Every structure is written in structure tokens, then in C-alpha cells.
HTML snippet that shows the backbone in 3Dmol.js (N, CA, C, O; Angstrom):
<script src="https://3Dmol.org/build/3Dmol-min.js"></script>
<div id="view" style="width:600px;height:400px;position:relative"></div>
<script>
const pdb = `
ATOM      1  N   MET A   1      96.329  78.335 139.033  1.00  0.00           N
ATOM      2  CA  MET A   1      96.167  77.673 137.769  1.00  0.00           C
ATOM      3  C   MET A   1      97.355  78.070 136.894  1.00  0.00           C
ATOM      4  O   MET A   1      97.685  79.252 136.791  1.00  0.00           O
ATOM      5  N   LEU A   2      97.982  77.106 136.278  1.00  0.00           N
ATOM      6  CA  LEU A   2      99.090  77.359 135.356  1.00  0.00           C
ATOM      7  C   LEU A   2      98.615  77.115 133.928  1.00  0.00           C
ATOM      8  O   LEU A   2      98.090  76.045 133.621  1.00  0.00           O
ATOM      9  N   CYS A   3      98.797  78.096 133.063  1.00  0.00           N
ATOM     10  CA  CYS A   3      98.355  78.002 131.672  1.00  0.00           C
ATOM     11  C   CYS A   3      99.549  78.217 130.747  1.00  0.00           C
ATOM     12  O   CYS A   3     100.192  79.266 130.796  1.00  0.00           O
ATOM     13  N   ASP A   4      99.842  77.247 129.922  1.00  0.00           N
ATOM     14  CA  ASP A   4     100.940  77.337 128.961  1.00  0.00           C
ATOM     15  C   ASP A   4     100.357  77.568 127.574  1.00  0.00           C
ATOM     16  O   ASP A   4      99.780  76.655 126.983  1.00  0.00           O
ATOM     17  N   GLU A   5     100.505  78.777 127.053  1.00  0.00           N
ATOM     18  CA  GLU A   5      99.979  79.160 125.733  1.00  0.00           C
ATOM     19  C   GLU A   5      98.495  78.788 125.588  1.00  0.00           C
ATOM     20  O   GLU A   5      98.137  78.051 124.669  1.00  0.00           O
ATOM     21  N   PRO A   6      97.630  79.288 126.484  1.00  0.00           N
ATOM     22  CA  PRO A   6      96.222  78.876 126.458  1.00  0.00           C
ATOM     23  C   PRO A   6      95.446  79.260 125.200  1.00  0.00           C
ATOM     24  O   PRO A   6      94.388  78.688 124.936  1.00  0.00           O
ATOM     25  N   THR A   7      95.950  80.212 124.422  1.00  0.00           N
ATOM     26  CA  THR A   7      95.241  80.628 123.211  1.00  0.00           C
ATOM     27  C   THR A   7      96.030  80.307 121.951  1.00  0.00           C
ATOM     28  O   THR A   7      95.698  80.802 120.874  1.00  0.00           O
ATOM     29  N   GLY A   8      97.058  79.494 122.067  1.00  0.00           N
ATOM     30  CA  GLY A   8      97.987  79.227 120.976  1.00  0.00           C
ATOM     31  C   GLY A   8      97.380  78.771 119.664  1.00  0.00           C
ATOM     32  O   GLY A   8      97.826  79.208 118.603  1.00  0.00           O
ATOM     33  N   ASN A   9      96.383  77.911 119.700  1.00  0.00           N
ATOM     34  CA  ASN A   9      95.811  77.364 118.466  1.00  0.00           C
ATOM     35  C   ASN A   9      94.334  77.709 118.307  1.00  0.00           C
ATOM     36  O   ASN A   9      93.592  76.985 117.643  1.00  0.00           O
ATOM     37  N   LEU A  10      93.913  78.802 118.908  1.00  0.00           N
ATOM     38  CA  LEU A  10      92.500  79.164 118.874  1.00  0.00           C
ATOM     39  C   LEU A  10      92.241  80.333 117.935  1.00  0.00           C
ATOM     40  O   LEU A  10      93.126  81.146 117.666  1.00  0.00           O
ATOM     41  N   ASP A  11      91.002  80.398 117.440  1.00  0.00           N
ATOM     42  CA  ASP A  11      90.610  81.547 116.626  1.00  0.00           C
ATOM     43  C   ASP A  11      90.428  82.760 117.527  1.00  0.00           C
ATOM     44  O   ASP A  11      90.395  82.624 118.750  1.00  0.00           O
ATOM     45  N   THR A  12      90.311  83.919 116.946  1.00  0.00           N
ATOM     46  CA  THR A  12      90.257  85.181 117.681  1.00  0.00           C
ATOM     47  C   THR A  12      89.109  85.227 118.675  1.00  0.00           C
ATOM     48  O   THR A  12      89.305  85.636 119.819  1.00  0.00           O
ATOM     49  N   ARG A  13      87.940  84.823 118.271  1.00  0.00           N
ATOM     50  CA  ARG A  13      86.770  84.881 119.145  1.00  0.00           C
ATOM     51  C   ARG A  13      86.917  83.955 120.342  1.00  0.00           C
ATOM     52  O   ARG A  13      86.639  84.349 121.474  1.00  0.00           O
ATOM     53  N   THR A  14      87.356  82.722 120.095  1.00  0.00           N
ATOM     54  CA  THR A  14      87.529  81.757 121.182  1.00  0.00           C
ATOM     55  C   THR A  14      88.650  82.204 122.113  1.00  0.00           C
ATOM     56  O   THR A  14      88.545  82.046 123.330  1.00  0.00           O
ATOM     57  N   SER A  15      89.725  82.764 121.551  1.00  0.00           N
ATOM     58  CA  SER A  15      90.823  83.283 122.373  1.00  0.00           C
ATOM     59  C   SER A  15      90.317  84.350 123.336  1.00  0.00           C
ATOM     60  O   SER A  15      90.666  84.336 124.517  1.00  0.00           O
ATOM     61  N   ALA A  16      89.500  85.269 122.843  1.00  0.00           N
ATOM     62  CA  ALA A  16      88.954  86.333 123.683  1.00  0.00           C
ATOM     63  C   ALA A  16      88.101  85.755 124.810  1.00  0.00           C
ATOM     64  O   ALA A  16      88.157  86.240 125.941  1.00  0.00           O
ATOM     65  N   GLU A  17      87.320  84.733 124.512  1.00  0.00           N
ATOM     66  CA  GLU A  17      86.483  84.097 125.528  1.00  0.00           C
ATOM     67  C   GLU A  17      87.344  83.432 126.612  1.00  0.00           C
ATOM     68  O   GLU A  17      87.045  83.542 127.801  1.00  0.00           O
ATOM     69  N   ILE A  18      88.408  82.747 126.195  1.00  0.00           N
ATOM     70  CA  ILE A  18      89.303  82.077 127.145  1.00  0.00           C
ATOM     71  C   ILE A  18      90.009  83.109 128.018  1.00  0.00           C
ATOM     72  O   ILE A  18      90.107  82.927 129.232  1.00  0.00           O
ATOM     73  N   LEU A  19      90.500  84.186 127.417  1.00  0.00           N
ATOM     74  CA  LEU A  19      91.195  85.222 128.187  1.00  0.00           C
ATOM     75  C   LEU A  19      90.247  85.889 129.188  1.00  0.00           C
ATOM     76  O   LEU A  19      90.648  86.195 130.311  1.00  0.00           O
ATOM     77  N   LYS A  20      89.024  86.111 128.795  1.00  0.00           N
ATOM     78  CA  LYS A  20      88.034  86.688 129.698  1.00  0.00           C
ATOM     79  C   LYS A  20      87.766  85.730 130.866  1.00  0.00           C
ATOM     80  O   LYS A  20      87.660  86.158 132.015  1.00  0.00           O
ATOM     81  N   LEU A  21      87.660  84.450 130.565  1.00  0.00           N
ATOM     82  CA  LEU A  21      87.449  83.439 131.604  1.00  0.00           C
ATOM     83  C   LEU A  21      88.637  83.404 132.571  1.00  0.00           C
ATOM     84  O   LEU A  21      88.448  83.396 133.788  1.00  0.00           O
ATOM     85  N   LEU A  22      89.855  83.383 132.031  1.00  0.00           N
ATOM     86  CA  LEU A  22      91.045  83.354 132.879  1.00  0.00           C
ATOM     87  C   LEU A  22      91.111  84.589 133.780  1.00  0.00           C
ATOM     88  O   LEU A  22      91.545  84.506 134.928  1.00  0.00           O
ATOM     89  N   ARG A  23      90.686  85.707 133.261  1.00  0.00           N
ATOM     90  CA  ARG A  23      90.696  86.961 134.017  1.00  0.00           C
ATOM     91  C   ARG A  23      89.718  86.906 135.194  1.00  0.00           C
ATOM     92  O   ARG A  23      89.909  87.607 136.188  1.00  0.00           O
ATOM     93  N   SER A  24      88.684  86.087 135.089  1.00  0.00           N
ATOM     94  CA  SER A  24      87.664  86.007 136.141  1.00  0.00           C
ATOM     95  C   SER A  24      88.020  85.027 137.261  1.00  0.00           C
ATOM     96  O   SER A  24      87.355  85.030 138.297  1.00  0.00           O
ATOM     97  N   ILE A  25      89.027  84.207 137.090  1.00  0.00           N
ATOM     98  CA  ILE A  25      89.355  83.149 138.050  1.00  0.00           C
ATOM     99  C   ILE A  25      90.059  83.631 139.315  1.00  0.00           C
ATOM    100  O   ILE A  25      89.686  83.198 140.405  1.00  0.00           O
ATOM    101  N   PRO A  26      91.065  84.510 139.221  1.00  0.00           N
ATOM    102  CA  PRO A  26      91.806  84.887 140.422  1.00  0.00           C
ATOM    103  C   PRO A  26      90.931  85.495 141.512  1.00  0.00           C
ATOM    104  O   PRO A  26      89.973  86.220 141.246  1.00  0.00           O
ATOM    105  N   GLU A  27      91.301  85.169 142.752  1.00  0.00           N
ATOM    106  CA  GLU A  27      90.638  85.737 143.910  1.00  0.00           C
ATOM    107  C   GLU A  27      91.714  86.011 144.950  1.00  0.00           C
ATOM    108  O   GLU A  27      92.383  85.081 145.400  1.00  0.00           O
ATOM    109  N   PRO A  28      91.894  87.263 145.336  1.00  0.00           N
ATOM    110  CA  PRO A  28      92.972  87.607 146.271  1.00  0.00           C
ATOM    111  C   PRO A  28      93.028  86.685 147.487  1.00  0.00           C
ATOM    112  O   PRO A  28      92.031  86.471 148.176  1.00  0.00           O
ATOM    113  N   GLY A  29      94.213  86.150 147.726  1.00  0.00           N
ATOM    114  CA  GLY A  29      94.428  85.276 148.869  1.00  0.00           C
ATOM    115  C   GLY A  29      93.962  83.841 148.689  1.00  0.00           C
ATOM    116  O   GLY A  29      94.172  83.010 149.572  1.00  0.00           O
ATOM    117  N   LYS A  30      93.326  83.534 147.547  1.00  0.00           N
ATOM    118  CA  LYS A  30      92.791  82.183 147.347  1.00  0.00           C
ATOM    119  C   LYS A  30      93.271  81.530 146.055  1.00  0.00           C
ATOM    120  O   LYS A  30      93.768  80.404 146.078  1.00  0.00           O
ATOM    121  N   ARG A  31      93.126  82.229 144.927  1.00  0.00           N
ATOM    122  CA  ARG A  31      93.454  81.633 143.630  1.00  0.00           C
ATOM    123  C   ARG A  31      94.239  82.609 142.782  1.00  0.00           C
ATOM    124  O   ARG A  31      94.031  83.820 142.844  1.00  0.00           O
ATOM    125  N   ALA A  32      95.148  82.059 141.988  1.00  0.00           N
ATOM    126  CA  ALA A  32      95.932  82.881 141.056  1.00  0.00           C
ATOM    127  C   ALA A  32      96.022  82.152 139.723  1.00  0.00           C
ATOM    128  O   ALA A  32      95.884  80.931 139.654  1.00  0.00           O
ATOM    129  N   VAL A  33      96.254  82.916 138.675  1.00  0.00           N
ATOM    130  CA  VAL A  33      96.480  82.356 137.341  1.00  0.00           C
ATOM    131  C   VAL A  33      97.862  82.817 136.894  1.00  0.00           C
ATOM    132  O   VAL A  33      98.183  84.004 136.951  1.00  0.00           O
ATOM    133  N   VAL A  34      98.669  81.868 136.451  1.00  0.00           N
ATOM    134  CA  VAL A  34      99.972  82.165 135.860  1.00  0.00           C
ATOM    135  C   VAL A  34      99.874  81.728 134.406  1.00  0.00           C
ATOM    136  O   VAL A  34      99.614  80.560 134.120  1.00  0.00           O
ATOM    137  N   MET A  35     100.083  82.662 133.495  1.00  0.00           N
ATOM    138  CA  MET A  35      99.971  82.361 132.070  1.00  0.00           C
ATOM    139  C   MET A  35     101.311  82.601 131.390  1.00  0.00           C
ATOM    140  O   MET A  35     101.903  83.672 131.527  1.00  0.00           O
ATOM    141  N   VAL A  36     101.780  81.610 130.665  1.00  0.00           N
ATOM    142  CA  VAL A  36     103.010  81.714 129.878  1.00  0.00           C
ATOM    143  C   VAL A  36     102.583  81.867 128.423  1.00  0.00           C
ATOM    144  O   VAL A  36     101.822  81.052 127.902  1.00  0.00           O
ATOM    145  N   THR A  37     103.079  82.920 127.770  1.00  0.00           N
ATOM    146  CA  THR A  37     102.661  83.157 126.388  1.00  0.00           C
ATOM    147  C   THR A  37     103.685  83.979 125.620  1.00  0.00           C
ATOM    148  O   THR A  37     104.467  84.729 126.204  1.00  0.00           O
ATOM    149  N   HIS A  38     103.666  83.825 124.308  1.00  0.00           N
ATOM    150  CA  HIS A  38     104.443  84.669 123.406  1.00  0.00           C
ATOM    151  C   HIS A  38     103.527  85.681 122.717  1.00  0.00           C
ATOM    152  O   HIS A  38     103.989  86.524 121.948  1.00  0.00           O
ATOM    153  N   ASP A  39     102.228  85.590 123.000  1.00  0.00           N
ATOM    154  CA  ASP A  39     101.212  86.449 122.384  1.00  0.00           C
ATOM    155  C   ASP A  39     101.078  87.744 123.187  1.00  0.00           C
ATOM    156  O   ASP A  39     100.581  87.729 124.312  1.00  0.00           O
ATOM    157  N   ASP A  40     101.519  88.853 122.613  1.00  0.00           N
ATOM    158  CA  ASP A  40     101.465  90.146 123.300  1.00  0.00           C
ATOM    159  C   ASP A  40     100.046  90.506 123.737  1.00  0.00           C
ATOM    160  O   ASP A  40      99.838  90.999 124.846  1.00  0.00           O
ATOM    161  N   HIS A  41      99.086  90.260 122.871  1.00  0.00           N
ATOM    162  CA  HIS A  41      97.695  90.590 123.198  1.00  0.00           C
ATOM    163  C   HIS A  41      97.239  89.800 124.425  1.00  0.00           C
ATOM    164  O   HIS A  41      96.665  90.376 125.350  1.00  0.00           O
ATOM    165  N   ALA A  42      97.485  88.501 124.442  1.00  0.00           N
ATOM    166  CA  ALA A  42      97.093  87.671 125.576  1.00  0.00           C
ATOM    167  C   ALA A  42      97.840  88.087 126.841  1.00  0.00           C
ATOM    168  O   ALA A  42      97.267  88.108 127.930  1.00  0.00           O
ATOM    169  N   ALA A  43      99.107  88.415 126.689  1.00  0.00           N
ATOM    170  CA  ALA A  43      99.930  88.797 127.842  1.00  0.00           C
ATOM    171  C   ALA A  43      99.357  90.002 128.572  1.00  0.00           C
ATOM    172  O   ALA A  43      99.472  90.095 129.794  1.00  0.00           O
ATOM    173  N   HIS A  44      98.759  90.900 127.858  1.00  0.00           N
ATOM    174  CA  HIS A  44      98.265  92.132 128.467  1.00  0.00           C
ATOM    175  C   HIS A  44      96.940  91.989 129.188  1.00  0.00           C
ATOM    176  O   HIS A  44      96.352  92.990 129.598  1.00  0.00           O
ATOM    177  N   TYR A  45      96.465  90.781 129.349  1.00  0.00           N
ATOM    178  CA  TYR A  45      95.273  90.539 130.153  1.00  0.00           C
ATOM    179  C   TYR A  45      95.619  90.394 131.631  1.00  0.00           C
ATOM    180  O   TYR A  45      94.728  90.456 132.478  1.00  0.00           O
ATOM    181  N   GLY A  46      96.884  90.204 131.953  1.00  0.00           N
ATOM    182  CA  GLY A  46      97.294  90.026 133.343  1.00  0.00           C
ATOM    183  C   GLY A  46      97.613  91.338 134.026  1.00  0.00           C
ATOM    184  O   GLY A  46      97.474  92.416 133.448  1.00  0.00           O
ATOM    185  N   ASP A  47      98.044  91.220 135.272  1.00  0.00           N
ATOM    186  CA  ASP A  47      98.388  92.394 136.068  1.00  0.00           C
ATOM    187  C   ASP A  47      99.874  92.699 136.061  1.00  0.00           C
ATOM    188  O   ASP A  47     100.272  93.853 136.222  1.00  0.00           O
ATOM    189  N   ARG A  48     100.692  91.684 135.877  1.00  0.00           N
ATOM    190  CA  ARG A  48     102.143  91.866 135.865  1.00  0.00           C
ATOM    191  C   ARG A  48     102.752  91.057 134.734  1.00  0.00           C
ATOM    192  O   ARG A  48     102.226  90.013 134.348  1.00  0.00           O
ATOM    193  N   ILE A  49     103.864  91.548 134.208  1.00  0.00           N
ATOM    194  CA  ILE A  49     104.618  90.838 133.169  1.00  0.00           C
ATOM    195  C   ILE A  49     106.018  90.585 133.701  1.00  0.00           C
ATOM    196  O   ILE A  49     106.661  91.479 134.251  1.00  0.00           O
ATOM    197  N   VAL A  50     106.477  89.357 133.528  1.00  0.00           N
ATOM    198  CA  VAL A  50     107.866  89.021 133.824  1.00  0.00           C
ATOM    199  C   VAL A  50     108.468  88.574 132.505  1.00  0.00           C
ATOM    200  O   VAL A  50     108.051  87.562 131.943  1.00  0.00           O
ATOM    201  N   HIS A  51     109.446  89.321 132.006  1.00  0.00           N
ATOM    202  CA  HIS A  51     110.103  88.995 130.744  1.00  0.00           C
ATOM    203  C   HIS A  51     111.243  88.030 131.035  1.00  0.00           C
ATOM    204  O   HIS A  51     112.105  88.304 131.870  1.00  0.00           O
ATOM    205  N   ILE A  52     111.238  86.902 130.340  1.00  0.00           N
ATOM    206  CA  ILE A  52     112.272  85.891 130.529  1.00  0.00           C
ATOM    207  C   ILE A  52     112.977  85.659 129.204  1.00  0.00           C
ATOM    208  O   ILE A  52     112.333  85.442 128.178  1.00  0.00           O
ATOM    209  N   ARG A  53     114.303  85.707 129.232  1.00  0.00           N
ATOM    210  CA  ARG A  53     115.100  85.456 128.038  1.00  0.00           C
ATOM    211  C   ARG A  53     116.239  84.518 128.424  1.00  0.00           C
ATOM    212  O   ARG A  53     116.952  84.757 129.398  1.00  0.00           O
ATOM    213  N   ASP A  54     116.399  83.462 127.657  1.00  0.00           N
ATOM    214  CA  ASP A  54     117.455  82.479 127.900  1.00  0.00           C
ATOM    215  C   ASP A  54     117.416  81.946 129.323  1.00  0.00           C
ATOM    216  O   ASP A  54     118.460  81.717 129.934  1.00  0.00           O
ATOM    217  N   GLY A  55     116.213  81.748 129.849  1.00  0.00           N
ATOM    218  CA  GLY A  55     116.043  81.163 131.164  1.00  0.00           C
ATOM    219  C   GLY A  55     116.267  82.101 132.336  1.00  0.00           C
ATOM    220  O   GLY A  55     116.222  81.663 133.486  1.00  0.00           O
ATOM    221  N   LEU A  56     116.505  83.375 132.078  1.00  0.00           N
ATOM    222  CA  LEU A  56     116.752  84.349 133.135  1.00  0.00           C
ATOM    223  C   LEU A  56     115.713  85.460 133.092  1.00  0.00           C
ATOM    224  O   LEU A  56     115.259  85.853 132.018  1.00  0.00           O
ATOM    225  N   ILE A  57     115.340  85.962 134.259  1.00  0.00           N
ATOM    226  CA  ILE A  57     114.415  87.093 134.315  1.00  0.00           C
ATOM    227  C   ILE A  57     115.142  88.320 133.797  1.00  0.00           C
ATOM    228  O   ILE A  57     116.163  88.738 134.343  1.00  0.00           O
ATOM    229  N   GLU A  58     114.597  88.883 132.739  1.00  0.00           N
ATOM    230  CA  GLU A  58     115.186  90.071 132.126  1.00  0.00           C
ATOM    231  C   GLU A  58     114.678  91.340 132.796  1.00  0.00           C
ATOM    232  O   GLU A  58     115.449  92.261 133.067  1.00  0.00           O
ATOM    233  N   ARG A  59     113.379  91.382 133.061  1.00  0.00           N
ATOM    234  CA  ARG A  59     112.786  92.516 133.766  1.00  0.00           C
ATOM    235  C   ARG A  59     111.368  92.159 134.194  1.00  0.00           C
ATOM    236  O   ARG A  59     110.748  91.237 133.663  1.00  0.00           O
ATOM    237  N   LYS A  60     110.875  92.914 135.167  1.00  0.00           N
ATOM    238  CA  LYS A  60     109.507  92.763 135.672  1.00  0.00           C
ATOM    239  C   LYS A  60     108.846  94.123 135.599  1.00  0.00           C
ATOM    240  O   LYS A  60     109.486  95.147 135.841  1.00  0.00           O
ATOM    241  N   ASN A  61     107.588  94.136 135.271  1.00  0.00           N
ATOM    242  CA  ASN A  61     106.858  95.394 135.270  1.00  0.00           C
ATOM    243  C   ASN A  61     105.358  95.145 135.320  1.00  0.00           C
ATOM    244  O   ASN A  61     104.878  94.090 134.906  1.00  0.00           O
ATOM    245  N   PRO A  62     104.616  96.137 135.838  1.00  0.00           N
ATOM    246  CA  PRO A  62     103.156  96.017 135.823  1.00  0.00           C
ATOM    247  C   PRO A  62     102.649  96.135 134.388  1.00  0.00           C
ATOM    248  O   PRO A  62     103.356  96.632 133.512  1.00  0.00           O
ATOM    249  N   ALA A  63     101.459  95.688 134.162  1.00  0.00           N
ATOM    250  CA  ALA A  63     100.862  95.775 132.835  1.00  0.00           C
ATOM    251  C   ALA A  63     100.738  97.228 132.410  1.00  0.00           C
ATOM    252  O   ALA A  63     100.247  98.065 133.168  1.00  0.00           O
ATOM    253  N   ALA A  64     101.183  97.525 131.197  1.00  0.00           N
ATOM    254  CA  ALA A  64     101.116  98.894 130.674  1.00  0.00           C
ATOM    255  C   ALA A  64      99.765  99.158 130.032  1.00  0.00           C
ATOM    256  O   ALA A  64      99.308 100.301 129.996  1.00  0.00           O
ATOM    257  N   GLY A  65      99.141  98.142 129.538  1.00  0.00           N
ATOM    258  CA  GLY A  65      97.867  98.279 128.832  1.00  0.00           C
ATOM    259  C   GLY A  65      97.711  97.099 127.906  1.00  0.00           C
ATOM    260  O   GLY A  65      98.702  96.462 127.547  1.00  0.00           O
ATOM    261  N   ARG A  66      96.536  96.802 127.524  1.00  0.00           N
ATOM    262  CA  ARG A  66      96.282  95.600 126.736  1.00  0.00           C
ATOM    263  C   ARG A  66      96.654  95.724 125.269  1.00  0.00           C
ATOM    264  O   ARG A  66      96.644  94.719 124.558  1.00  0.00           O
ATOM    265  N   GLU A  67      96.980  96.908 124.791  1.00  0.00           N
ATOM    266  CA  GLU A  67      97.333  97.052 123.375  1.00  0.00           C
ATOM    267  C   GLU A  67      98.830  97.211 123.146  1.00  0.00           C
ATOM    268  O   GLU A  67      99.255  97.324 121.996  1.00  0.00           O
ATOM    269  N   HIS A  68      99.652  97.225 124.208  1.00  0.00           N
ATOM    270  CA  HIS A  68     101.073  97.486 124.044  1.00  0.00           C
ATOM    271  C   HIS A  68     101.883  96.249 124.374  1.00  0.00           C
ATOM    272  O   HIS A  68     101.447  95.414 125.168  1.00  0.00           O
ATOM    273  N   GLY A  69     103.057  96.120 123.776  1.00  0.00           N
ATOM    274  CA  GLY A  69     103.936  95.005 124.064  1.00  0.00           C
ATOM    275  C   GLY A  69     105.160  95.087 123.183  1.00  0.00           C
ATOM    276  O   GLY A  69     105.263  95.977 122.339  1.00  0.00           O
ATOM    277  N   ASP A  70     106.108  94.148 123.372  1.00  0.00           N
ATOM    278  CA  ASP A  70     107.271  94.108 122.504  1.00  0.00           C
ATOM    279  C   ASP A  70     107.455  92.699 121.979  1.00  0.00           C
ATOM    280  O   ASP A  70     106.628  91.831 122.256  1.00  0.00           O
ATOM    281  N   ASP A  71     108.506  92.450 121.238  1.00  0.00           N
ATOM    282  CA  ASP A  71     108.704  91.163 120.604  1.00  0.00           C
ATOM    283  C   ASP A  71     109.296  90.106 121.518  1.00  0.00           C
ATOM    284  O   ASP A  71     109.371  88.941 121.129  1.00  0.00           O
ATOM    285  N   ALA A  72     109.718  90.471 122.719  1.00  0.00           N
ATOM    286  CA  ALA A  72     110.308  89.496 123.644  1.00  0.00           C
ATOM    287  C   ALA A  72     109.235  88.515 124.099  1.00  0.00           C
ATOM    288  O   ALA A  72     108.059  88.861 124.207  1.00  0.00           O
ATOM    289  N   ALA A  73     109.660  87.301 124.359  1.00  0.00           N
ATOM    290  CA  ALA A  73     108.736  86.328 124.940  1.00  0.00           C
ATOM    291  C   ALA A  73     108.295  86.857 126.290  1.00  0.00           C
ATOM    292  O   ALA A  73     109.125  87.288 127.090  1.00  0.00           O
ATOM    293  N   GLU A  74     107.001  86.828 126.549  1.00  0.00           N
ATOM    294  CA  GLU A  74     106.489  87.389 127.785  1.00  0.00           C
ATOM    295  C   GLU A  74     105.799  86.318 128.590  1.00  0.00           C
ATOM    296  O   GLU A  74     105.053  85.494 128.061  1.00  0.00           O
ATOM    297  N   THR A  75     106.057  86.346 129.856  1.00  0.00           N
ATOM    298  CA  THR A  75     105.330  85.505 130.790  1.00  0.00           C
ATOM    299  C   THR A  75     104.444  86.441 131.579  1.00  0.00           C
ATOM    300  O   THR A  75     104.930  87.342 132.262  1.00  0.00           O
ATOM    301  N   ARG A  76     103.194  86.236 131.488  1.00  0.00           N
ATOM    302  CA  ARG A  76     102.242  87.129 132.114  1.00  0.00           C
ATOM    303  C   ARG A  76     101.733  86.487 133.380  1.00  0.00           C
ATOM    304  O   ARG A  76     101.335  85.322 133.370  1.00  0.00           O
ATOM    305  N   ILE A  77     101.741  87.203 134.431  1.00  0.00           N
ATOM    306  CA  ILE A  77     101.327  86.654 135.710  1.00  0.00           C
ATOM    307  C   ILE A  77     100.120  87.425 136.220  1.00  0.00           C
ATOM    308  O   ILE A  77     100.174  88.644 136.385  1.00  0.00           O
ATOM    309  N   ARG A  78      99.063  86.727 136.462  1.00  0.00           N
ATOM    310  CA  ARG A  78      97.904  87.295 137.120  1.00  0.00           C
ATOM    311  C   ARG A  78      97.992  86.773 138.537  1.00  0.00           C
ATOM    312  O   ARG A  78      97.712  85.597 138.767  1.00  0.00           O
ATOM    313  N   ALA A  79      98.362  87.587 139.480  1.00  0.00           N
ATOM    314  CA  ALA A  79      98.626  87.148 140.844  1.00  0.00           C
ATOM    315  C   ALA A  79      97.506  87.532 141.789  1.00  0.00           C
ATOM    316  O   ALA A  79      96.856  88.566 141.635  1.00  0.00           O
ATOM    317  N   ALA A  80      97.304  86.694 142.744  1.00  0.00           N
ATOM    318  CA  ALA A  80      96.332  86.981 143.791  1.00  0.00           C
ATOM    319  C   ALA A  80      97.039  87.703 144.916  1.00  0.00           C
ATOM    320  O   ALA A  80      97.533  87.087 145.861  1.00  0.00           O
ATOM    321  N   THR A  81      97.081  89.019 144.801  1.00  0.00           N
ATOM    322  CA  THR A  81      97.737  89.843 145.830  1.00  0.00           C
ATOM    323  C   THR A  81      96.838  90.953 146.267  1.00  0.00           C
ATOM    324  O   THR A  81      97.214  91.751 147.126  1.00  0.00           O
TER     325      THR A  81
END
`;
const viewer = $3Dmol.createViewer("view");
viewer.addModel(pdb, "pdb");
viewer.setStyle({}, {cartoon: {color: "spectrum"}});
viewer.zoomTo();
viewer.render();
</script>
């Protein structure tokens, strides 16, 4: 499933519900969720972050925690691995 800014125009409560739902979808070897977002909070719901700047991968790293992030645009990947 590909999600482009899935919580972009939602209130806090609805955003949390959507993120929880997205977190429940992946199944190793069967389904994955790829979420593109600029929202640090939403980004930290995934397992891996790929930072992209000017169309190039700047760095990749596992999720540090759901409360941490930086100002760079983040592409969060929840992978079925």
C-alpha cells in the first residue's frame, strides 16, 4: 500500500486512528505499507526511515522512536521483511 501524506489534513485524533490502522496492515512476506510524509510524528510509526532531499537518498536508518525526528522531509517505510 502506498500512502502519500495520509494524515495531512486530519485532526489529531483521526490521524492517530489512521496511523494505528496503517501499522496493522503489513504482514511479513505478503503486504507492506510505504508512507511518504513531512510529519515527524507520523514518520515514526514505521520501521525504517529513508531521508530524501532534492530527489536523492540522503540517508537511511531504522526508526529511533516515535517522539524523535528532524526537520528534513522524511519518507517512512513500513516494510514486510
